[in-house]
C-alpha positions as a Markdown table, in Angstrom:
| # | Residue | x | y | z |
|---|---|---|---|---|
| 1 | Met | -24.4 | 14.0 | -31.8 |
| 2 | Arg | -25.8 | 15.5 | -28.6 |
| 3 | Arg | -28.5 | 13.1 | -28.5 |
| 4 | Leu | -26.1 | 10.2 | -28.9 |
| 5 | Leu | -24.2 | 11.5 | -25.8 |
| 6 | Ala | -27.3 | 12.1 | -23.8 |
| 7 | Leu | -28.7 | 8.5 | -24.2 |
| 8 | Pro | -26.1 | 6.9 | -21.9 |
| 9 | Leu | -26.8 | 9.5 | -19.2 |
| 10 | Val | -30.5 | 9.0 | -19.4 |
| 11 | Leu | -30.0 | 5.3 | -19.1 |
| 12 | Leu | -27.8 | 5.6 | -16.0 |
| 13 | Ala | -30.1 | 8.0 | -14.4 |
| 14 | Gly | -33.0 | 5.6 | -14.9 |
| 15 | Ala | -31.0 | 2.8 | -13.3 |
| 16 | Ala | -30.1 | 4.9 | -10.3 |
| 17 | Phe | -33.8 | 5.9 | -9.8 |
| 18 | Ser | -35.0 | 2.4 | -10.0 |
| 19 | Ala | -33.0 | 1.3 | -6.8 |
| 20 | Thr | -34.9 | 0.8 | -3.7 |
| 21 | Arg | -33.9 | 2.6 | -0.6 |
| 22 | His | -33.3 | 0.9 | 2.7 |
| 23 | Asp | -32.5 | 2.1 | 6.3 |
| 24 | Ile | -30.2 | -0.6 | 7.5 |
| 25 | Ser | -29.9 | 0.8 | 11.1 |
| 26 | Arg | -31.9 | -2.2 | 12.4 |
| 27 | Met | -30.7 | -4.9 | 9.9 |
| 28 | Ser | -28.1 | -7.6 | 10.5 |
| 29 | Cys | -25.3 | -8.2 | 8.0 |
| 30 | Ala | -27.1 | -11.3 | 6.8 |
| 31 | Glu | -30.1 | -9.4 | 6.0 |
| 32 | Ile | -28.2 | -6.5 | 4.1 |
| 33 | Thr | -26.3 | -8.9 | 2.0 |
| 34 | Ala | -29.5 | -11.2 | 1.4 |
| 35 | Phe | -31.6 | -8.3 | -0.1 |
| 36 | Leu | -28.7 | -6.9 | -2.1 |
| 37 | Arg | -28.4 | -10.6 | -3.7 |
| 38 | Ala | -32.2 | -10.5 | -4.3 |
| 39 | Glu | -32.6 | -7.0 | -5.6 |
| 40 | Gly | -29.2 | -6.4 | -7.4 |
| 41 | Ser | -28.8 | -2.9 | -6.3 |
| 42 | Ala | -30.1 | -0.7 | -3.3 |
| 43 | Ile | -29.6 | 2.7 | -1.7 |
| 44 | Leu | -28.5 | 2.0 | 1.8 |
| 45 | Ser | -29.0 | 4.6 | 4.5 |
| 46 | Tyr | -27.5 | 4.7 | 8.0 |
| 47 | Arg | -26.3 | 7.1 | 10.6 |
| 48 | Ser | -22.6 | 8.1 | 10.6 |
| 49 | Pro | -20.6 | 6.3 | 13.3 |
| 50 | Arg | -18.7 | 9.4 | 14.1 |
| 51 | Asp | -21.7 | 11.7 | 14.2 |
| 52 | Pro | -25.1 | 10.0 | 14.7 |
| 53 | Ser | -27.0 | 13.1 | 13.8 |
| 54 | Leu | -25.5 | 12.8 | 10.3 |
| 55 | Pro | -27.4 | 10.4 | 7.8 |
| 56 | Leu | -25.2 | 8.6 | 5.2 |
| 57 | Tyr | -26.3 | 6.8 | 2.0 |
| 58 | Asp | -24.8 | 5.3 | -1.2 |
| 59 | Leu | -25.9 | 3.0 | -3.9 |
| 60 | Tyr | -24.7 | -0.6 | -3.2 |
| 61 | Val | -24.7 | -3.4 | -5.8 |
| 62 | Ala | -24.7 | -7.3 | -5.8 |
| 63 | Asp | -22.0 | -7.4 | -8.5 |
| 64 | Asp | -20.6 | -5.6 | -11.7 |
| 65 | Arg | -23.7 | -6.1 | -13.7 |
| 66 | Phe | -25.5 | -3.5 | -11.7 |
| 67 | Cys | -22.9 | -0.8 | -12.4 |
| 68 | Gly | -23.0 | 1.3 | -15.4 |
| 69 | Gly | -20.8 | 3.5 | -17.5 |
| 70 | Gly | -17.8 | 1.3 | -17.4 |
| 71 | Asp | -17.8 | 1.1 | -13.6 |
| 72 | Val | -17.1 | -2.0 | -11.7 |
| 73 | Ala | -18.1 | -3.3 | -8.3 |
| 74 | Ile | -15.6 | -2.4 | -5.6 |
| 75 | Ser | -15.4 | -3.4 | -2.0 |
| 76 | Ala | -17.0 | -1.3 | 0.7 |
| 77 | Ala | -18.3 | -1.8 | 4.2 |
| 78 | Val | -21.5 | -0.6 | 6.0 |
| 79 | Pro | -22.4 | -0.8 | 9.7 |
| 80 | Ala | -24.9 | -3.5 | 10.6 |
| 81 | Ala | -27.2 | -3.7 | 13.5 |
| 82 | Asp | -25.5 | -6.9 | 14.7 |
| 83 | Gly | -22.3 | -4.8 | 15.5 |
| 84 | Lys | -20.4 | -6.0 | 12.4 |
| 85 | Leu | -18.9 | -3.9 | 9.6 |
| 86 | Cys | -20.9 | -5.7 | 6.7 |
| 87 | Ala | -18.9 | -6.3 | 3.5 |
| 88 | Val | -20.8 | -4.9 | 0.4 |
| 89 | Gln | -19.9 | -3.6 | -2.9 |
| 90 | Thr | -20.5 | -0.2 | -4.6 |
| 91 | Cys | -19.7 | 1.0 | -8.2 |
| 92 | Gly | -16.5 | 2.9 | -9.0 |
| 93 | Glu | -13.7 | 3.1 | -11.5 |
| 94 | Phe | -11.4 | 0.3 | -12.0 |
| 95 | Ser | -8.0 | 1.5 | -10.5 |
| 96 | Gly | -5.9 | -1.1 | -12.4 |
| 97 | Ser | -4.6 | -2.6 | -9.1 |
| 98 | Tyr | -6.0 | -5.1 | -6.7 |
| 99 | Gly | -6.4 | -4.6 | -3.0 |
| 100 | Arg | -7.6 | -1.0 | -3.2 |
């Protein structure tokens, strides 16, 4: 029984480790969205807008197919070098309502 429960965790961990990491501090929104579409998922890192000494990062995805464990793609935004907040998606639990 324990092996059966451990298998999904191993598969999820493998998917997370296969994502590439990108520093997006010098990338335009178009570049960010283009490589997410091409790669499917990536860890995006950037400096906090409130405290530039604080690095932030998370896993972002092209769509639901790159989420695991029953998660779905949900809307998020990251800062882009062209001064825009770039619309991206990350994985999370479905809340049951739209317009989160």
